[in-house]
C-alpha positions as CSV (number, residue, x, y, z in Angstrom):
1,M,156.0,126.5,160.8
2,H,156.5,123.0,159.5
3,I,158.8,123.2,156.5
4,G,158.7,120.4,153.9
5,Y,155.1,119.7,153.4
6,D,152.2,121.6,151.8
7,F,149.0,120.4,153.5
8,N,146.8,122.0,150.7
9,N,148.5,120.4,147.8
10,K,149.8,117.2,149.6
11,S,153.3,117.9,148.4
12,G,156.5,119.4,149.7
13,D,159.2,121.8,148.8
14,S,160.8,123.6,151.8
15,R,162.4,126.3,149.8
16,E,159.2,127.2,147.9
17,Y,157.4,127.2,151.3
18,L,159.9,129.7,152.7
19,R,159.7,131.9,149.6
20,E,155.9,132.0,149.9
21,A,156.2,132.8,153.6
22,K,158.5,135.7,152.9
23,A,156.2,136.9,150.1
24,A,153.4,136.9,152.6
25,G,155.3,139.3,154.9
26,I,156.6,136.8,157.4
27,T,160.0,138.1,158.6
28,R,161.1,135.3,161.0
29,C,159.9,131.8,161.7
30,A,160.9,128.6,163.5
31,G,159.8,125.0,163.2
32,C,160.5,121.4,162.4
33,A,160.7,119.7,159.1
34,I,158.0,117.2,158.5
35,D,157.3,114.4,156.0
36,M,153.8,113.0,155.9
37,A,155.1,109.9,154.1
38,S,156.8,108.9,157.4
39,N,153.4,108.7,159.2
40,G,152.5,105.1,159.8
41,Q,156.0,103.8,159.4
42,P,157.1,101.0,161.7
43,I,158.3,102.5,165.0
44,E,161.8,101.0,164.4
45,N,162.2,103.3,161.4
46,Y,161.6,106.5,163.4
47,G,165.2,106.9,164.6
48,D,166.4,107.2,161.0
49,I,163.3,109.4,160.1
50,I,164.0,111.8,163.0
51,N,167.6,112.2,162.0
52,R,166.7,112.8,158.4
53,L,164.1,115.4,159.2
54,N,166.3,117.2,161.7
55,A,169.2,117.3,159.2
56,H,166.8,118.8,156.7
57,A,165.7,121.5,159.2
58,Y,169.4,122.4,159.9
59,E,170.1,122.6,156.2
60,I,167.3,125.0,155.6
61,E,168.4,127.1,158.7
62,A,171.9,127.3,157.2
63,E,170.5,128.6,153.9
64,H,168.2,131.1,155.7
65,P,169.9,132.0,159.0
66,D,168.2,135.4,159.3
67,F,164.8,134.0,158.6
68,Y,164.4,130.4,159.8
69,T,165.3,128.8,163.1
70,A,165.3,125.0,163.1
71,G,163.3,123.0,165.5
72,V,164.0,119.3,166.1
73,H,162.1,116.1,166.5
74,V,162.5,113.8,169.5
75,H,160.7,110.6,170.3
76,P,159.9,108.9,173.6
77,D,160.7,105.5,172.2
78,F,164.2,106.7,171.4
79,V,165.4,108.3,174.6
80,D,169.1,108.1,174.0
81,L,168.8,109.5,170.5
82,S,166.4,112.2,171.7
83,C,168.9,113.3,174.5
84,E,171.7,113.3,171.9
85,I,169.5,115.5,169.6
86,M,168.7,117.9,172.4
87,R,172.4,118.2,173.4
88,E,173.3,118.9,169.8
89,H,170.5,121.4,169.4
90,K,171.6,123.3,172.5
91,R,175.2,123.2,171.3
92,R,174.1,124.9,168.0
93,G,172.4,127.7,170.0
C-alpha cells in the first residue's frame, strides 16, 4: 500500500486513503508514502524527498499503530542516508 497518492484521481490524502481501506475490509497494511510530484526532480533533491516521505509514513503509523506499518524509502545514490534510514527503521521495530 502506498499511502499519500490516489492514482485514480491524481491527488493524495493519506488519512482518507486509510479510511477507505478500512471501509473496504482491510484489517492491516504496510507500505511507503509516495508523492508523484517528486518524480522527475533533480537527483540532488531526493535526499530531502526521501526524508519527508519517510517522516510522513512514520506519522501515519503513529496515528494508526494497529492498522498501518510504515515502510521506508532508500536510494542507491544516497548510500550513507539509506544506511542511516535502515538503522532507524530497525530500531523502531
